[in-house]
N, C-alpha and C positions, 0 to 999 in steps of 0.2 A: 699745646706739642709741641714736642721737641724742633727745631726747626733743620733738618736735615736737607743737604742738597745732592743735587749728581750730576755730573755732565748731560751733557745731551750726547753722546757718542752712548754712554753709559747707557738713559734712556731706549737708546735706538735699539741698543742689544737688548733691553729688558722686554721690549716689543715684541721680538724677532724670536725670544725663546720663548714666553708666553701663549704669543700665536702657534706655534710648534708641537710645545708641552706635548700631550696626550696625544694630539691629533696624527704624530708620524708611527705612533702602535697601531692603534687602531681604526683609525677613519681609513684606512683601504678596503679594508672589509665590509663595512658598514656601506661604505660609497657603492664597491662592487654588489652588494645585495639588491641596492635599488635599482642601480642603471646598469652594471653589467659593464662591458665594456668602457663605455661610455663616464666611466670613474672619473676618467682624466680632465674629460672636459669640464665634466661639470667640476670640480675644484677650478680649473681656469677663471671659469664665471663667476664662480662665489668669491675666488682673490680680487677680482673686480667690484664685485659685491659691499667686499670687505673696506676698499676705499672710501665708498659712501658710508660705512659706518666709521672710520675714522674721522672723515669730514665732520657729521654728525658732534663726535667727541668734541674735535677742536674748535665747534662754531661754540657749544656749549662751553669751554675751559677760555673763550674768550670773552665772554660775558663778565666773572668774576677773574682772573687769573692767580689771585690770590686765597682763592677757598675753593676747598673740597668738597666731592660732590656731597659729602654729609651738608657742608655748610650749604650750598648752595641749594639744596632739599629746605633748607629751614628759613632764608633768606625770600624766598622764592612760593614758596607755599604756606610758611606762617610755620609757626611750634606743634600747631593741632593737626596738621596735614604734614608737615614735614620731615616731623621726626617717626609718625610710623611709617612714611615710605623708607625713612633713613634705616629705619630696623629690619623690616623688610630686606633691605637692599646688603647691610651685613650678615643679615641669617644665610643670604646667598652666595656670597662671599666666604662664610667660614664654610658653610654646607660643599660649595666649591673646593675646596679643601681638603675637607674630608673624603669627598667622592676622589677624589685624589691619592689619599693614604688607601683608599679602598683596592685603587686601583696598582698602586706601588706589593702590595701585600700579595694580590690576585696571581700576578705578573712573575714575584719571586718564587713564590710557593710552588706554583706549576712547572714553570720553567726552570728554573735555577734552581733555589735550595729545597728540593721539593719534600726532605725531610727536616725541615722547620717550621714550627710552629707562628701558624698569623702572625699571634700575638707579638708576640716576638720582633718579629719583622715591623708590626704597627708602632709598636712602643720607640723600637731605636729609632724609626724613619723621625717622627714624632717631633727627640727629645733634639735631631739635629736641627729641625722644622724649627723650633722653639728657640733654641743656642743662636742660630742665623737671625730671628727678628729680635732677640733682644740685642746683638751685635748693631743693629741698625742698618737703616735703609744705606747708608752710604759705602759700609761694609758689604754688605751683600751686591750692589753695583758693583763695585771694584771687583769681587769674585770673580761675578761673572764676565765682566772685563778681561780676567787671567784665563778662565773656562772659554769663553766664545770663542778663540784659534782653534783649540785641541776638539769642536765640536765642528767648526769648519772642515779643519783637516780629514775626520772621521767618515762627514758629509762625501767630501769630495774621492774619499778613496771609496767608498763602497759605490756611489757610480761608477767610477775609472773599472773598476773589479770586476762590477759588473754587463760593463759595456767588451770587454777585453776580450780576445776570440782566447779559446772557444766559448764563444757565448750563447746561453738558452733564448736569448731575446727572439722573439717570435712577432712581426708584423702584424701577421695574420690574426692574430689576437686582440687588436685594437680594432678590427674592421667585424661588419661595419656599423658607421658611424650612425649614430642616432636611431639604432636599433628600437630602441626601450620605449620612442615616444618622447614627447612633450611632457608630458607631467612628470612620471618618471625622473626625470631628469632636473624639471624645478623642484621636487621633493626633495633631490640630492643636495641640490644648491642651499634649499634650505638649512637640510642638518649638517656641509660643508659651516655654512656663515654661525651658525647658531654654536657651532664648537672652534671655528676658526679665527672670528673676529668678534661677535656681540658678546664673549663673556671680558672682552676688553674695556668694556664701563668701566671694571673695577680700577682702571690704569687713573682713573678719574681722581683715586687717592692722591696719585702721584704729581699727574700733570696737571696742570702746569705747575702746581706751585711749589713745586721740590723741582722742578729743572733749572738749573741756574740762567738758560740763557732760551725764554719761552715759547719765542718767534720761530728759534731755529728748529727748536723741538716741533714743532709741527712740521715742519719737512721729513724728520727725522720719524715722527710717527707714519709719514707713509712710505716712505723707504724700507722703512719696519714691515710693514704689510707687504710690499710690493717680495721684499726678499724670501722670509718666509713662506709665502701663496708660490710662486716660483719652486722654490725647494717642496714642498709637497705636493704640487700638479708634479713638476719630473719622479718624485718616488709613488705617487700613485702612477704613474704611466710607468714606469718601470714594473711595479707591483706587478700590473696587469702583462704586461708583453713579456715576462718573465713565466710569473705561475698561470696563468691563464683568467678569466675574471672567475669559471665556478671556482675554481680552487682558492680565489683571492676569496669570494663570499663566504667558502665554509669555514676559514680559520682566524681564530681569535686572534692571533697578530700576525697578517700576514706579513708586514715587514721584516719579523725577525724572521719567518720562514724564508722571506725572500733571501737575507744573506746566508741560509743553509746552502743555495746555488751556485753560492762562489767557488769558481775552480780557474785559478791563474794558474798553468804551466804544470798542470796536480801537483804542484806546493802550495801556493796559498789556495786555504780551502778555509769552505765553514764559519767565517769573518761574523757569527751574530753576536760574538763579543762588542760588535763593534753597534749597533743595534744598541745594543742593549745599556753600554755606556753613554751614545748619543740621546738615547730618553732618558735616562738619569737622569744629566745635567739638564734638559729641557724641563720635566716632570718637576725637579726640585726649586726650579727660580718660579715655575710658576706657580705651584702651591705657595711659597713665601709671600707673591705678589696677593695671592687672593685672602694670604692668613692676614698679612698687614693692613690689608684693608678693612678685612672685620676688625679686627684690633684695635687700630688708628681709627674706626668710626665707630667703634662704641665709645671709645676715650672721647671722642669730641661730645657727643650724644651727654656723656657723663658727666662733660666739662672737667675732666681730669687733662692735667697736664703734659704728664707723660703714660705711652701705654703701656711701658713694657710690664706694670705690676699685671697685668691681664692675660698676657701670655700665659702663664702656665695654668693658670684652671683653667683658659679654652682649649690650650693644649692637652688638657685631659679629656676634656668634654667632645675634640675633636677625635681622640684615640678612640675614645667609650663610641661615638656614633661610626665611626668607619669603619666599625667592627659588625656592627649591627643594621648597616644600611641596606645592603643587599645579601640577601638569603644563599644566593649561588650564582654564576656566570651568565645563566641562561635568564635571571632578573636584569642584573646589572647592561644586560645588551637591550633587551626590550626600555629600557628604561632611557635608555642611551638614546635612540631611535624614536622612542614616541613620546616622550617628556621633557626631556630636557632640552630637544628643540623649544618648546613652547615656555617652559620655564625661560630661555635664556634672551629670547625674543622682548617676555615682558620688561624682564631687570633691561635688558642690553637696549633695549628701543621706547618703549614706553616711559619709562622714566624720563629719560630726556627728550623723547618728543615733547613730555607736558612741560616740561620746565623751558625750552625752548619757547613755545605756546604761551606758557604764563607770562615770563620776560617780556615777549613782544606785545602780549596785550596790554598790560602795565608798563610797559620801557619809561614811560616819560616821570610817572612816580620813582621807579627804579634809578634813572638818569639825577636826579635830582637826588638823591640819597649819598651814590657816588658822587655826586660833586661836592 
């Protein structure tokens, strides 16, 4: 494989952008459907679970700091079991990239470019995706480092303009607390975790092998989770406070609708483009990390030193899959609530736990090999 290294700061930015990803646009509505006004509370608790998930991945990364997840599968499970498990992981990574490409096409053709064929949007965005991957992980990391301050500025602009008077914030919108009961809150926490932190298992193709200071990267992993979780909790809380739980639950893109409520001095109004730009930044880097994990993992299974020849054919498959995976937005919403959390938990929890369990059962043998 190509030896690519990124800094600790760049890795932290990757964690933040990946964690926020599509979550910033769609998760407020999904959470409000499940727990109504307690959506912000479930997001806050889900962030705490995100620390536990990140700690699991950090513990796994410590076992073989010079290996990716695909290589760990083969070392710990052997070729006969390791390669099939890696193929499942690769399919999950490529499916995640295709799912995000579908989101891009659905959002743009419904909200912004209403007269543009969805196929054109998918093809253009897929070309940008393949171009970014072919330029390499280091180039993507530098680009993320350049765009991250813009994302932070736009996020702060959104929050400040929403709370400045005259404001539509109504504190009664989040009361009473825990009205939905315990079970819906647990379900909402699980959904939030499945979108927010469990997909970060794909970062094990980058961490710690491609980070120049693996020990410091562990702290950056946790800090990235913290900043992303706080940002999403604040955004979900503002969405419920301004739109109300019922209206939030009915919206396909609640945070986009939220930005339309901005009115500062009857001059600064309808800043939905702010949310759109923020979302494009986060979803692009989340998509590239998914796609990088899939292509790099497949290259390692095939024993190919350079993953780049695989990017173009996989890009074609990705584009075709994104156009066929959901017949409509209703199917997509149902999949996000019912199927994806289980899929994400299977890949994000079952595989790492299994690897850790196998290592501790056979740790003497592996330590002898490492020595």
